[in-house]
C-alpha positions as CSV (number, residue, x, y, z in Angstrom):
1,P,-3.2,-12.4,-16.0
2,G,0.5,-12.7,-15.8
3,P,3.2,-12.1,-16.8
4,E,3.1,-15.7,-17.9
5,D,5.5,-17.1,-15.3
6,V,4.0,-15.0,-12.4
7,D,1.0,-16.0,-10.3
8,G,-2.1,-13.8,-10.2
9,V,-4.0,-11.2,-12.1
10,G,-3.2,-7.5,-12.2
11,N,0.5,-7.6,-11.4
12,Q,1.5,-4.4,-13.2
13,V,3.6,-1.3,-13.1
14,I,2.4,2.3,-13.7
15,N,5.3,4.7,-14.1
16,I,5.1,8.5,-13.5
17,V,7.5,9.9,-16.2
18,N,8.6,13.5,-16.4
19,S,9.2,15.6,-19.6
20,D,12.8,14.4,-19.7
21,G,11.7,10.8,-20.0
22,V,12.9,10.0,-16.5
23,I,10.7,7.8,-14.2
24,T,10.2,9.8,-11.0
25,R,8.0,7.2,-9.2
26,S,6.6,3.8,-10.0
27,L,3.2,2.5,-8.8
28,I,3.2,-1.3,-8.5
29,T,0.1,-3.4,-8.1
30,L,0.3,-7.0,-6.9
31,D,-2.4,-9.7,-6.7
32,S,-2.6,-10.9,-3.1
33,H,-4.9,-13.7,-4.3
34,S,-7.9,-15.0,-2.3
35,Y,-9.1,-17.5,0.3
36,I,-7.1,-20.7,0.7
37,D,-7.1,-24.1,2.3
38,G,-10.7,-24.7,1.6
39,D,-11.9,-21.4,3.2
40,V,-14.1,-20.6,0.2
41,L,-16.1,-17.8,1.7
42,G,-13.3,-16.5,4.0
43,I,-15.2,-17.2,7.2
44,R,-12.2,-18.9,8.8
45,W,-9.8,-16.0,7.9
46,L,-7.5,-18.2,5.8
47,Y,-6.0,-15.7,3.4
48,D,-3.3,-16.1,0.9
49,N,0.0,-14.2,0.5
50,I,1.9,-12.7,-2.4
51,H,3.8,-15.6,-3.9
52,E,7.6,-16.0,-4.3
53,N,7.5,-15.7,-8.1
54,Q,5.7,-12.4,-7.7
55,I,8.4,-11.2,-5.3
56,N,11.1,-12.2,-7.8
57,W,9.2,-10.4,-10.5
58,Y,9.2,-7.3,-8.3
59,K,12.9,-7.5,-7.9
60,N,13.4,-7.5,-11.6
61,V,11.0,-4.6,-12.0
62,V,13.0,-2.5,-9.6
63,L,16.3,-3.2,-11.3
64,D,14.7,-2.6,-14.7
65,L,13.3,0.8,-13.6
66,A,16.8,2.0,-12.6
67,K,18.2,0.7,-16.0
68,R,15.5,2.6,-17.9
69,N,16.4,5.8,-16.0
70,Q,20.1,5.3,-16.7
71,D,19.3,5.0,-20.4
72,A,17.0,8.1,-20.3
73,A,19.6,10.2,-18.6
74,K,22.3,9.4,-21.1
75,A,20.3,11.2,-23.7
76,L,20.2,14.4,-21.6
77,P,22.8,17.2,-21.3
78,A,25.5,16.6,-18.7
79,A,24.0,19.2,-16.3
80,K,20.6,17.4,-16.3
81,Q,22.2,14.0,-15.9
82,K,23.7,15.0,-12.6
83,S,20.3,16.1,-11.3
84,Y,19.0,12.5,-11.9
85,A,21.9,10.7,-10.2
86,E,19.7,9.3,-7.4
87,L,16.9,8.2,-9.7
88,E,19.5,6.3,-11.8
89,K,20.3,4.2,-8.8
90,V,16.8,3.5,-7.5
91,V,13.4,4.6,-8.5
92,P,11.0,5.3,-5.6
93,S,7.9,3.2,-5.7
94,S,4.6,2.5,-4.0
95,F,2.8,-0.9,-3.6
96,F,-0.9,-1.5,-3.9
97,F,-2.6,-4.8,-3.0
98,H,-5.6,-6.2,-1.2
99,F,-4.6,-8.3,1.8
100,P,-2.3,-6.6,4.3
101,M,1.2,-8.0,4.9
102,E,2.0,-9.6,8.3
103,E,4.0,-6.5,9.0
104,Y,0.8,-4.4,9.4
105,R,-0.1,-6.6,12.3
106,L,3.4,-6.6,13.8
107,A,3.6,-2.8,13.6
108,W,0.2,-2.2,15.1
109,T,0.8,-4.7,17.9
110,E,4.2,-3.2,18.8
111,Y,2.6,0.3,18.9
112,V,-0.2,-0.9,21.1
113,E,2.1,-2.8,23.5
114,N,4.1,0.4,23.9
115,D,1.1,2.2,25.2
116,Y,0.2,3.8,21.9
117,K,3.5,5.5,21.7
118,D,6.1,5.4,18.9
119,T,8.9,2.9,19.2
120,K,12.3,2.4,17.5
121,N,10.5,0.5,14.7
122,V,7.1,2.1,14.6
123,K,6.0,5.7,14.0
124,Y,2.3,6.6,14.1
125,R,1.1,8.6,11.1
126,Y,-2.7,8.8,11.3
127,G,-6.0,7.0,11.6
128,L,-7.4,4.2,13.8
129,P,-8.4,0.6,13.7
130,G,-11.9,-0.6,13.8
131,E,-11.6,-4.4,13.4
132,S,-11.9,-6.6,16.5
133,G,-9.8,-9.6,17.5
134,K,-6.5,-9.8,15.7
135,V,-7.2,-6.3,14.2
136,V,-5.2,-7.0,11.1
137,Y,-6.2,-10.0,9.1
138,C,-3.2,-10.8,6.8
139,G,-2.1,-13.8,4.8
140,I,-1.5,-16.9,6.9
141,H,1.9,-18.0,5.4
142,P,5.3,-16.3,5.9
143,D,6.8,-14.5,2.9
144,Q,9.8,-12.3,2.1
145,L,8.1,-9.3,0.5
146,F,8.8,-6.8,3.3
147,E,12.4,-8.0,3.6
148,T,12.8,-7.7,-0.2
149,M,11.5,-4.1,-0.1
150,Q,14.0,-3.2,2.6
151,E,16.8,-4.9,0.6
152,L,16.1,-3.1,-2.7
153,G,15.4,0.3,-1.1
154,S,12.8,1.4,-3.7
155,T,9.4,0.9,-2.1
156,D,8.7,3.5,0.6
157,S,4.9,3.0,0.9
158,T,2.3,0.3,0.7
159,F,-1.5,0.6,0.5
160,C,-4.0,-2.2,1.1
161,G,-7.7,-2.8,1.9
162,H,-9.5,-5.9,3.1
163,D,-10.0,-5.0,6.7
164,H,-12.9,-2.7,6.1
165,Y,-12.9,-0.9,9.4
166,N,-9.1,-0.2,9.6
167,N,-8.1,3.3,8.5
168,F,-4.6,3.8,9.9
169,S,-1.1,4.4,8.7
170,L,2.1,3.5,10.4
171,N,5.7,3.8,9.4
172,Y,7.4,0.5,10.2
173,K,11.2,0.2,9.8
174,G,11.2,3.0,7.3
175,I,8.3,1.9,5.1
176,N,4.8,3.5,5.4
177,L,2.1,0.8,5.8
178,T,-1.4,2.2,5.1
179,S,-4.9,0.7,5.4
180,G,-7.1,2.7,3.1
181,Y,-10.6,3.9,3.7
182,S,-13.3,1.5,2.4
183,I,-16.2,2.3,0.1
184,D,-18.1,-0.7,1.3
185,Y,-21.9,-0.8,2.1
186,L,-22.4,-4.6,2.1
187,A,-19.6,-6.8,3.5
188,Y,-20.5,-6.6,7.2
189,V,-23.9,-6.5,8.8
190,G,-24.7,-2.9,9.5
191,I,-21.7,-1.4,7.8
192,Y,-23.9,0.8,5.6
193,K,-24.6,2.8,8.7
194,Q,-20.9,3.2,9.7
195,G,-19.5,6.4,8.4
196,T,-16.0,6.5,9.8
197,Q,-14.8,3.6,7.5
198,R,-15.9,5.2,4.2
199,G,-13.7,7.5,2.1
200,C,-10.5,7.6,0.1
201,T,-6.7,8.1,0.4
202,I,-5.3,11.1,-1.5
203,L,-1.7,10.7,-2.9
204,D,0.3,13.7,-3.8
205,Y,3.5,13.4,-5.8
206,D,6.1,16.1,-6.4
207,K,8.3,16.6,-9.4
208,S,11.2,14.6,-7.9
209,G,9.0,11.6,-7.1
210,G,8.4,12.5,-3.4
211,L,5.1,11.3,-2.0
212,D,2.8,12.7,0.6
213,F,-0.6,11.2,1.4
214,H,-3.6,11.5,3.7
215,Q,-7.1,10.1,4.2
216,E,-10.3,11.9,3.5
217,N,-13.6,10.8,4.9
218,Y,-16.6,10.7,2.5
219,Y,-18.9,12.6,4.9
220,Q,-17.8,16.2,4.2
221,D,-19.4,18.8,2.0
222,K,-17.1,18.4,-1.1
223,Y,-18.1,14.7,-1.5
224,Q,-21.7,14.7,-0.5
225,N,-24.4,13.8,-3.0
226,D,-28.2,13.9,-2.6
227,A,-28.5,10.5,-0.9
228,R,-28.4,12.1,2.6
229,E,-27.3,8.9,4.2
230,S,-27.9,8.4,7.9
231,V,-24.6,7.2,9.4
232,T,-22.8,7.1,12.8
233,M,-19.1,7.8,13.3
234,Q,-16.7,5.7,15.3
235,E,-15.1,7.3,18.3
236,D,-11.3,7.8,18.3
């Protein structure tokens, strides 16, 4: 739990630090909480949001990361200090949480309404949705998380789950929004037979903190075990 004045469990920071003691990228996890307003089992799709005190905590984290890099760079020779000038201003970061933000829905809707073509705000990366209805089932209340990410300029990518059949990634207003593959066999009736939703997202970091990522379906030779599951695959 915590920190003490921050709602939720599992709000934490995992820093990738190089041999010079400089943080090249930060991985930030946030608790997006659970069902609310009496929707105990989630059957009315009443989901919570990331809370304001968590967003304030995130702001302080981003500022602290830059300060830590400034302190680390001071201990290095002048030539090396120059190479870390950008990382002293802002440390690139990625977010991980369960419920998608509202911007996932806004981005996908804008892309669909433009006949599945990129727009000024939305750039398609990969994948496809599998959920029906609203497609993206996000928290029901407005919040300022996405706007805060834009303001601070640190977070360039977010990764969520929750919508078990959604496996797509869009860049929305400069930030990559990704719904990861599921490993679920139980949540929906018949999902154990659906192979397209099951797998993982591979994240590759370079030495300067740059990030590339892609999804990999479970049903390929390098992941297969002896279970020999019988599944069907969704069509694109």
